[in-house]
N, CA, C and O atoms as a GROMACS GRO file, in nm:
protein
  340
    1MET      N    1   5.857 -12.876  12.193
    1MET     CA    2   5.869 -12.934  12.052
    1MET      C    3   6.048 -13.017  12.084
    1MET      O    4   6.126 -12.950  12.152
    2TYR      N    5   6.087 -13.125  12.042
    2TYR     CA    6   6.167 -13.224  12.015
    2TYR      C    7   6.182 -13.240  11.842
    2TYR      O    8   6.101 -13.263  11.752
    3VAL      N    9   6.324 -13.214  11.845
    3VAL     CA   10   6.379 -13.229  11.675
    3VAL      C   11   6.445 -13.359  11.733
    3VAL      O   12   6.503 -13.373  11.840
    4SER      N   13   6.427 -13.421  11.665
    4SER     CA   14   6.548 -13.559  11.605
    4SER      C   15   6.586 -13.576  11.491
    4SER      O   16   6.519 -13.557  11.389
    5GLY      N   17   6.746 -13.632  11.500
    5GLY     CA   18   6.784 -13.631  11.346
    5GLY      C   19   6.930 -13.576  11.328
    5GLY      O   20   6.994 -13.548  11.429
    6ARG      N   21   6.976 -13.562  11.227
    6ARG     CA   22   7.080 -13.475  11.186
    6ARG      C   23   7.041 -13.333  11.241
    6ARG      O   24   7.001 -13.247  11.162
    7VAL      N   25   7.052 -13.308  11.369
    7VAL     CA   26   6.979 -13.122  11.412
    7VAL      C   27   7.115 -13.100  11.472
    7VAL      O   28   7.128 -12.979  11.491
    8GLN      N   29   7.207 -13.158  11.504
    8GLN     CA   30   7.342 -13.068  11.604
    8GLN      C   31   7.443 -13.066  11.518
    8GLN      O   32   7.464 -13.156  11.435
    9GLY      N   33   7.533 -12.929  11.537
    9GLY     CA   34   7.632 -12.952  11.460
    9GLY      C   35   7.590 -12.907  11.255
    9GLY      O   36   7.647 -12.919  11.146
   10VAL      N   37   7.486 -12.865  11.297
   10VAL     CA   38   7.396 -12.798  11.113
   10VAL      C   39   7.384 -12.666  11.141
   10VAL      O   40   7.370 -12.604  11.035
   11PHE      N   41   7.381 -12.569  11.270
   11PHE     CA   42   7.354 -12.430  11.268
   11PHE      C   43   7.154 -12.458  11.247
   11PHE      O   44   7.077 -12.393  11.176
   12PHE      N   45   7.117 -12.605  11.362
   12PHE     CA   46   6.996 -12.568  11.337
   12PHE      C   47   6.950 -12.482  11.424
   12PHE      O   48   6.864 -12.402  11.386
   13ARG      N   49   6.995 -12.481  11.556
   13ARG     CA   50   7.002 -12.341  11.668
   13ARG      C   51   6.968 -12.206  11.581
   13ARG      O   52   6.860 -12.151  11.562
   14GLN      N   53   7.086 -12.177  11.540
   14GLN     CA   54   7.100 -12.062  11.479
   14GLN      C   55   6.970 -12.031  11.384
   14GLN      O   56   6.913 -11.927  11.417
   15GLY      N   57   6.918 -12.093  11.284
   15GLY     CA   58   6.846 -12.099  11.189
   15GLY      C   59   6.721 -12.116  11.244
   15GLY      O   60   6.634 -12.079  11.164
   16THR      N   61   6.676 -12.156  11.348
   16THR     CA   62   6.580 -12.174  11.417
   16THR      C   63   6.536 -11.988  11.513
   16THR      O   64   6.433 -11.931  11.548
   17ARG      N   65   6.636 -11.967  11.517
   17ARG     CA   66   6.629 -11.840  11.628
   17ARG      C   67   6.614 -11.729  11.469
   17ARG      O   68   6.515 -11.658  11.449
   18ASN      N   69   6.724 -11.735  11.381
   18ASN     CA   70   6.694 -11.662  11.296
   18ASN      C   71   6.558 -11.675  11.246
   18ASN      O   72   6.531 -11.556  11.232
   19LYS      N   73   6.429 -11.755  11.200
   19LYS     CA   74   6.346 -11.821  11.191
   19LYS      C   75   6.218 -11.771  11.243
   19LYS      O   76   6.116 -11.742  11.182
   20ALA      N   77   6.255 -11.767  11.408
   20ALA     CA   78   6.193 -11.690  11.486
   20ALA      C   79   6.139 -11.546  11.480
   20ALA      O   80   6.029 -11.497  11.505
   21VAL      N   81   6.264 -11.491  11.433
   21VAL     CA   82   6.292 -11.339  11.467
   21VAL      C   83   6.227 -11.292  11.365
   21VAL      O   84   6.147 -11.199  11.375
   22SER      N   85   6.257 -11.357  11.247
   22SER     CA   86   6.151 -11.302  11.144
   22SER      C   87   6.014 -11.299  11.137
   22SER      O   88   5.946 -11.209  11.087
   23GLU      N   89   5.965 -11.429  11.203
   23GLU     CA   90   5.766 -11.469  11.258
   23GLU      C   91   5.774 -11.348  11.356
   23GLU      O   92   5.666 -11.291  11.371
   24GLY      N   93   5.861 -11.305  11.413
   24GLY     CA   94   5.763 -11.250  11.530
   24GLY      C   95   5.766 -11.298  11.677
   24GLY      O   96   5.733 -11.223  11.769
   25VAL      N   97   5.819 -11.461  11.699
   25VAL     CA   98   5.772 -11.566  11.763
   25VAL      C   99   5.873 -11.519  11.868
   25VAL      O  100   5.971 -11.452  11.836
   26SER      N  101   5.840 -11.566  12.024
   26SER     CA  102   5.922 -11.549  12.118
   26SER      C  103   5.968 -11.713  12.170
   26SER      O  104   5.913 -11.824  12.170
   27GLY      N  105   6.035 -11.684  12.192
   27GLY     CA  106   6.084 -11.857  12.302
   27GLY      C  107   6.257 -11.878  12.276
   27GLY      O  108   6.347 -11.796  12.252
   28TRP      N  109   6.256 -11.985  12.288
   28TRP     CA  110   6.434 -12.048  12.310
   28TRP      C  111   6.441 -12.176  12.225
   28TRP      O  112   6.335 -12.222  12.184
   29VAL      N  113   6.532 -12.224  12.202
   29VAL     CA  114   6.602 -12.364  12.143
   29VAL      C  115   6.775 -12.388  12.223
   29VAL      O  116   6.874 -12.331  12.268
   30ARG      N  117   6.716 -12.510  12.195
   30ARG     CA  118   6.906 -12.560  12.325
   30ARG      C  119   6.928 -12.747  12.266
   30ARG      O  120   6.831 -12.823  12.251
   31ASN      N  121   7.028 -12.776  12.249
   31ASN     CA  122   7.074 -12.880  12.235
   31ASN      C  123   7.012 -12.955  12.348
   31ASN      O  124   6.981 -12.899  12.453
   32LEU      N  125   6.993 -13.099  12.324
   32LEU     CA  126   6.986 -13.189  12.444
   32LEU      C  127   7.118 -13.328  12.417
   32LEU      O  128   7.198 -13.369  12.333
   33GLY      N  129   7.075 -13.351  12.530
   33GLY     CA  130   7.263 -13.458  12.527
   33GLY      C  131   7.241 -13.581  12.441
   33GLY      O  132   7.332 -13.645  12.389
   34ASP      N  133   7.117 -13.606  12.432
   34ASP     CA  134   7.074 -13.724  12.331
   34ASP      C  135   7.106 -13.714  12.192
   34ASP      O  136   7.126 -13.816  12.126
   35GLY      N  137   7.114 -13.580  12.133
   35GLY     CA  138   7.142 -13.540  12.001
   35GLY      C  139   7.016 -13.502  11.984
   35GLY      O  140   6.990 -13.577  11.890
   36ARG      N  141   6.911 -13.438  12.005
   36ARG     CA  142   6.797 -13.376  11.951
   36ARG      C  143   6.809 -13.244  11.995
   36ARG      O  144   6.888 -13.210  12.083
   37VAL      N  145   6.705 -13.143  11.915
   37VAL     CA  146   6.716 -12.984  11.974
   37VAL      C  147   6.568 -12.947  12.008
   37VAL      O  148   6.465 -12.962  11.941
   38GLU      N  149   6.587 -12.894  12.132
   38GLU     CA  150   6.425 -12.894  12.221
   38GLU      C  151   6.417 -12.744  12.152
   38GLU      O  152   6.520 -12.690  12.112
   39ALA      N  153   6.299 -12.684  12.141
   39ALA     CA  154   6.243 -12.558  12.140
   39ALA      C  155   6.123 -12.522  12.205
   39ALA      O  156   6.048 -12.604  12.257
   40VAL      N  157   6.104 -12.409  12.204
   40VAL     CA  158   5.953 -12.329  12.281
   40VAL      C  159   5.949 -12.220  12.214
   40VAL      O  160   6.039 -12.137  12.207
   41PHE      N  161   5.789 -12.213  12.136
   41PHE     CA  162   5.780 -12.135  12.041
   41PHE      C  163   5.634 -12.031  12.173
   41PHE      O  164   5.606 -12.076  12.284
   42GLU      N  165   5.585 -11.929  12.128
   42GLU     CA  166   5.509 -11.836  12.185
   42GLU      C  167   5.476 -11.703  12.096
   42GLU      O  168   5.567 -11.624  12.071
   43GLY      N  169   5.358 -11.684  12.054
   43GLY     CA  170   5.303 -11.578  11.986
   43GLY      C  171   5.195 -11.613  11.897
   43GLY      O  172   5.132 -11.713  11.932
   44ASP      N  173   5.148 -11.544  11.769
   44ASP     CA  174   5.100 -11.582  11.726
   44ASP      C  175   5.025 -11.712  11.666
   44ASP      O  176   5.060 -11.703  11.548
   45ALA      N  177   4.961 -11.802  11.671
   45ALA     CA  178   4.915 -11.916  11.626
   45ALA      C  179   4.948 -11.972  11.480
   45ALA      O  180   4.952 -12.094  11.465
   46ASP      N  181   4.972 -11.889  11.376
   46ASP     CA  182   5.004 -11.911  11.232
   46ASP      C  183   5.150 -11.871  11.271
   46ASP      O  184   5.213 -11.963  11.218
   47ALA      N  185   5.231 -11.802  11.322
   47ALA     CA  186   5.390 -11.819  11.293
   47ALA      C  187   5.448 -11.896  11.358
   47ALA      O  188   5.563 -11.934  11.333
   48VAL      N  189   5.347 -11.950  11.495
   48VAL     CA  190   5.385 -12.104  11.582
   48VAL      C  191   5.388 -12.186  11.478
   48VAL      O  192   5.497 -12.242  11.466
   49GLU      N  193   5.281 -12.223  11.371
   49GLU     CA  194   5.310 -12.329  11.307
   49GLU      C  195   5.379 -12.316  11.211
   49GLU      O  196   5.430 -12.421  11.172
   50ARG      N  197   5.416 -12.179  11.124
   50ARG     CA  198   5.521 -12.200  11.049
   50ARG      C  199   5.619 -12.257  11.125
   50ARG      O  200   5.676 -12.354  11.078
   51MET      N  201   5.658 -12.208  11.259
   51MET     CA  202   5.782 -12.247  11.312
   51MET      C  203   5.814 -12.415  11.297
   51MET      O  204   5.904 -12.478  11.242
   52VAL      N  205   5.721 -12.444  11.355
   52VAL     CA  206   5.706 -12.587  11.377
   52VAL      C  207   5.742 -12.673  11.213
   52VAL      O  208   5.804 -12.778  11.201
   53ASN      N  209   5.671 -12.580  11.088
   53ASN     CA  210   5.714 -12.660  10.965
   53ASN      C  211   5.842 -12.667  10.963
   53ASN      O  212   5.918 -12.764  10.962
   54TRP      N  213   5.867 -12.505  10.964
   54TRP     CA  214   5.998 -12.473  10.921
   54TRP      C  215   6.097 -12.593  10.971
   54TRP      O  216   6.162 -12.661  10.891
   55CYS      N  217   6.102 -12.609  11.101
   55CYS     CA  218   6.147 -12.715  11.195
   55CYS      C  219   6.163 -12.855  11.127
   55CYS      O  220   6.272 -12.907  11.102
   56ARG      N  221   6.006 -12.924  11.092
   56ARG     CA  222   6.024 -13.028  10.995
   56ARG      C  223   6.173 -13.044  10.896
   56ARG      O  224   6.245 -13.143  10.880
   57VAL      N  225   6.180 -12.936  10.854
   57VAL     CA  226   6.344 -12.954  10.698
   57VAL      C  227   6.490 -12.915  10.810
   57VAL      O  228   6.579 -12.985  10.856
   58GLY      N  229   6.454 -12.760  10.821
   58GLY     CA  230   6.533 -12.730  10.901
   58GLY      C  231   6.617 -12.637  10.814
   58GLY      O  232   6.556 -12.559  10.742
   59PRO      N  233   6.773 -12.636  10.811
   59PRO     CA  234   6.811 -12.578  10.786
   59PRO      C  235   6.882 -12.657  10.666
   59PRO      O  236   6.852 -12.773  10.639
   60GLU      N  237   6.983 -12.581  10.594
   60GLU     CA  238   7.072 -12.712  10.447
   60GLU      C  239   7.141 -12.760  10.552
   60GLU      O  240   7.191 -12.703  10.649
   61GLY      N  241   7.136 -12.911  10.511
   61GLY     CA  242   7.270 -12.986  10.611
   61GLY      C  243   7.222 -13.057  10.714
   61GLY      O  244   7.309 -13.121  10.774
   62ALA      N  245   7.080 -13.068  10.767
   62ALA     CA  246   7.010 -13.108  10.857
   62ALA      C  247   6.920 -13.230  10.810
   62ALA      O  248   6.854 -13.209  10.708
   63ARG      N  249   6.914 -13.296  10.843
   63ARG     CA  250   6.801 -13.430  10.811
   63ARG      C  251   6.744 -13.448  10.953
   63ARG      O  252   6.804 -13.493  11.050
   64VAL      N  253   6.619 -13.405  10.947
   64VAL     CA  254   6.498 -13.424  11.053
   64VAL      C  255   6.441 -13.590  11.022
   64VAL      O  256   6.395 -13.624  10.914
   65ASP      N  257   6.452 -13.654  11.105
   65ASP     CA  258   6.420 -13.784  11.150
   65ASP      C  259   6.267 -13.752  11.213
   65ASP      O  260   6.159 -13.790  11.167
   66GLY      N  261   6.285 -13.694  11.300
   66GLY     CA  262   6.104 -13.689  11.386
   66GLY      C  263   6.084 -13.545  11.454
   66GLY      O  264   6.161 -13.456  11.491
   67LEU      N  265   5.958 -13.559  11.455
   67LEU     CA  266   5.925 -13.432  11.550
   67LEU      C  267   5.788 -13.454  11.621
   67LEU      O  268   5.681 -13.488  11.570
   68MET      N  269   5.823 -13.420  11.771
   68MET     CA  270   5.756 -13.462  11.830
   68MET      C  271   5.654 -13.299  11.897
   68MET      O  272   5.662 -13.329  12.016
   69SER      N  273   5.593 -13.196  11.897
   69SER     CA  274   5.572 -13.101  11.953
   69SER      C  275   5.421 -13.134  12.017
   69SER      O  276   5.372 -13.246  12.001
   70GLU      N  277   5.353 -13.030  12.088
   70GLU     CA  278   5.255 -13.040  12.190
   70GLU      C  279   5.210 -12.878  12.211
   70GLU      O  280   5.267 -12.770  12.227
   71ILE      N  281   5.130 -12.907  12.205
   71ILE     CA  282   4.999 -12.729  12.184
   71ILE      C  283   5.023 -12.700  12.374
   71ILE      O  284   5.045 -12.790  12.456
   72SER      N  285   5.015 -12.618  12.390
   72SER     CA  286   5.038 -12.596  12.503
   72SER      C  287   4.921 -12.436  12.546
   72SER      O  288   4.884 -12.360  12.456
   73ARG      N  289   4.897 -12.424  12.638
   73ARG     CA  290   4.768 -12.305  12.674
   73ARG      C  291   4.870 -12.214  12.738
   73ARG      O  292   4.862 -12.092  12.720
   74ASN      N  293   5.001 -12.286  12.838
   74ASN     CA  294   5.009 -12.195  12.945
   74ASN      C  295   5.156 -12.106  12.900
   74ASN      O  296   5.274 -12.113  12.868
   75ILE      N  297   5.086 -12.056  12.917
   75ILE     CA  298   5.241 -11.919  12.855
   75ILE      C  299   5.300 -11.840  12.936
   75ILE      O  300   5.249 -11.758  13.012
   76GLU      N  301   5.453 -11.873  12.912
   76GLU     CA  302   5.535 -11.817  12.991
   76GLU      C  303   5.563 -11.645  12.963
   76GLU      O  304   5.644 -11.575  13.024
   77GLY      N  305   5.490 -11.610  12.875
   77GLY     CA  306   5.528 -11.450  12.881
   77GLY      C  307   5.682 -11.444  12.837
   77GLY      O  308   5.750 -11.344  12.864
   78LEU      N  309   5.728 -11.541  12.776
   78LEU     CA  310   5.898 -11.492  12.671
   78LEU      C  311   5.833 -11.380  12.606
   78LEU      O  312   5.720 -11.346  12.570
   79THR      N  313   5.958 -11.336  12.604
   79THR     CA  314   6.030 -11.199  12.519
   79THR      C  315   6.177 -11.245  12.411
   79THR      O  316   6.274 -11.318  12.431
   80GLY      N  317   6.143 -11.180  12.322
   80GLY     CA  318   6.275 -11.163  12.235
   80GLY      C  319   6.280 -11.374  12.200
   80GLY      O  320   6.177 -11.440  12.212
   81PHE      N  321   6.411 -11.436  12.161
   81PHE     CA  322   6.422 -11.588  12.179
   81PHE      C  323   6.550 -11.573  12.160
   81PHE      O  324   6.605 -11.481  12.100
   82SER      N  325   6.606 -11.677  12.220
   82SER     CA  326   6.743 -11.719  12.278
   82SER      C  327   6.786 -11.864  12.196
   82SER      O  328   6.703 -11.921  12.125
   83VAL      N  329   6.853 -11.890  12.206
   83VAL     CA  330   6.913 -11.988  12.200
   83VAL      C  331   7.037 -11.976  12.299
   83VAL      O  332   7.132 -11.898  12.305
   84ARG      N  333   6.985 -12.125  12.400
   84ARG     CA  334   7.048 -12.156  12.522
   84ARG      C  335   7.106 -12.226  12.496
   84ARG      O  336   7.090 -12.276  12.384
   85TYR      N  337   7.222 -12.277  12.595
   85TYR     CA  338   7.363 -12.334  12.625
   85TYR      C  339   7.344 -12.443  12.685
   85TYR      O  340   7.439 -12.511  12.721
   0.00000   0.00000   0.00000
């Protein structure tokens, strides 16, 4: 998933990680050089959907202008959730 808007410097990655841990979703999140945030989620379909919905708004201070997501059946077998740098 790619999230655009004011999503860097507003604790978007950490908020995403916290939400993913609380939902039991595995994956990762990182900032991109073009100002977007990229995230990968694996887990229960309902929990992943809640993650996508959370990312539509993000943490306080964020402004989400766009969200592009793709559902893939290619499971990487991720465990835990990390913030990538």
